[in-house]
N, C-alpha and C positions, 0 to 999 in steps of 0.2 A: 504494500500500500504506500502511495506517495505521501510524504509528510507535508502538512501545511507549512507555509513560510514561518509561522510563529513557533513551530515545533522543531524546526531544523536544528542540527547540531551547530553550536557556536564556534567559530574560529576567532579566538580572542586576540589575534593579531590583525584582524581585518579592519578594525576601527580603533581610534584612541579611546581610552576609558576602560579597556578590558581588565585592568588591575583592580577595579573597584569591588568593594564588599558592602552590600546594602545593609547588612546586619551591623557591621562595625561602624558604619556611618550614622546609625540611628542614635540620637541623643538618649541618655538613660531615662530622663524624665518622660519623654514621649513614649519610650518603650514600656514604662510602667503604666501609662494611660492605655496603651493598646492592649496590654495584658489583661485588663479588666473590662475593656470596652465590649458591649454587645454588638455595636454597629459602627462602621466607618462609612459616613455619608458624604459622597462627593457631589458638590453643587456646581453645576456648569454656569458660565456667564451667558445664560439664555434669558432674553427679555420676556419670554413667555412664562417664566416661573413666577408664581403669585404667592402672596401671603398664605392663601388657602392650601397651596401645594406644600409649603413649608410646615404649616400647622398640622397637616394630616400625618406628618411623620412622627409627631409626638416625641420630639427630641428630649432626652433626659441628660442629667449631668455627666453620666459616664459615656455617652455617645461622643464620637470624634467626628466633627464637621470639617470638611476639607473644601476650601475655595481657592481660586486661581488668579494669578496675575493682577488685574485691576480689581478683582473681587466685586463685580458690579452689583451683586445681590447682598452687599454688606448690611443693608438695613434690616435684613431678616435674621442676622446673627445676634446671639446673646452671649454674655460672659458666663452664663450658667453651665454651658457645655464646654467641651474641649474644642478649641479652634485651631486648625492647621492651615497656614497660608503658604501656597506653593507658587513660586515665581520662576518663570522660564527666562533663559538668557538670550539677549539679543546680541548675537556675535558681531555683526558689522559695527554696531555702536557701543558695544561692551557695557551694557547695563542690563539689569533685571526688570522685566515688566512688572509694574506695580510698586516699585521701590523708588524713593523712600515712602513709607506709609503715610497716607493722608490722615488728617485729624479724625475723620469718622471711623477709621480703623484703629487708630491709636487709642481710642476710648476703650476698646476691648482689652488691650494690653495693660492699660493703666488701672483697671479695676482690681482691687486687692485680691479677690477670689478667683481671678481669671487664670485659665490654663491655655496659653497661646504659644504656638510654635511656628517657626519659619523653616521652610524647605526650599532650597535653591537647586534647580535642575538645569542640565544642559550646558553647564559652564564650559567654555572653550578657550579660556584664558587662565593663566596661573593665578590662583587664589589661595590665601592662607585660611585655614579653618577658623570659624568663629564659634566660640563656646555656645552650646545649646542650639546651634543651627545645623540642620542636616544638609550637607553639600554633596551633590551628585554631578559628576562631569558628563559631558557628551562623549560616547553614548553609554547608557547603563547596560551592563552585561546580564540581561535577562532575555530569554529567547524572543519574546514578542517585540522587544525594543532593539535588541542587537540585530535582528534580521529585518528590521523595518525597511521598506522599499527606499532605494536611493534615487532612482530615476523615474520620472513620470513617463506615461506612454509616448509623449512627443519628444522625449530626450532631456528636457529640462529637469534639474535636480530638485528633489524635495528638500526642505530645510530640516527635516527630521520629525520625530514624534511631537504631537501637540503636548502642551503642558499638562492638560487633563489626562491624556493617555499615559504619559510618563507616570503620573501619580497613581492612576488606577492600577497599572501593572505592578508598581512597587508595593503598594499596600496589599494587593492580592498575594504577592510573593512573600512579603514579610509574615503574613498570617500563616502560610504553609511552612516556612522555614523555621519559625519560632514556636509553632504549635499553638498559636492564638486561636480563639474561637469566634472572633467577631465576623459578622456578615458585612459584605461590601455592597453598598447601595449607590446607584448613580441617578441623580435627579437632573432632568433637563438635558441629558446627552442625546440629542436628536437634532434633526434638521428643522424642527418646528418653530425655531425662533428667528429665522432669516437666513441670509447667505453665509456659507462657510468659506473662510479664506482658503485660497487654492494652494497654499504652501505645504499642506499636510496630506497624507494619504488616507483620506477619510474612510474610503471603502475598506481598506485594510484594518483600520481601527474598529469600524463597526462589525466586521467579520469576527475579530477577536472577542469583542464584547458579547456577541451573540453566542459564541461557543464557550464562554467562560461561566463561572459560578457567580459573577457579579450580577446583582438584580437591578435591571433598569426600571426605575419608577416612572410610570406614565404620568404626564401632567393632566390636570383637570381640564375639562372641555371649555376653556375660555375661548372667545372668538380668536384671539391672537394665537393661542396654542393650536386651534383647529386648522387655521388657514396658513399659519406662518406669518411672521411680521410683515413681509413684503406683500403677501396676499391680502392681509387685513387692510393695509394702507390703500392698495389698489381698489378694493371693494368700497372703502370709504370715499375715495376720490371719485369713483365712478358714480356715486349718488349725486354729486354736485352738478 
């Protein structure tokens, strides 16, 4: 039987980053949170995600909530749960998307009872470790990430895995490698929120998600979720 690309054997000399150990990179405090977490909930930057979608998850203090880059759904987050902020590296300009944190996100870090963590992924420039920050270089040696498509059908190169996909695969792998029992949920990881940027291999990422144990949480049937943001605006403008 032919192996899927995500299952292929890794040649750790094929890309930079093959030396990395995701378990060794995991901060101790975050490892302690994951060890008792019932769920790791990944929240996409999808404009169709509503307060009702978030409320339906009934997030508790031991749940780990993961958001990405600009964390556009920051208004839904609370300091009562564990919050993990994952930021992807912009190699041409050498900065991490979403950093430095805006005041509306700093409020979560500044609360006395807050459990907030930062994860930096895809770093392609020399960086010194920062205490308490999980640093993962490009590319992460897990099969789904290591074997990520390099070239698009037309020949132009992909920039690599999306920040959300990096995080999804890493948290899925940490659960298995450390014997954790949390469930991984993905909220808003769909095309229902508008146009996807062409730099990532979205079909490859969706195929992995469909074949994984990650639970994709459907959005409630709001007009924007049902039509997609672009379709919703087209319908609205068509009435004028």
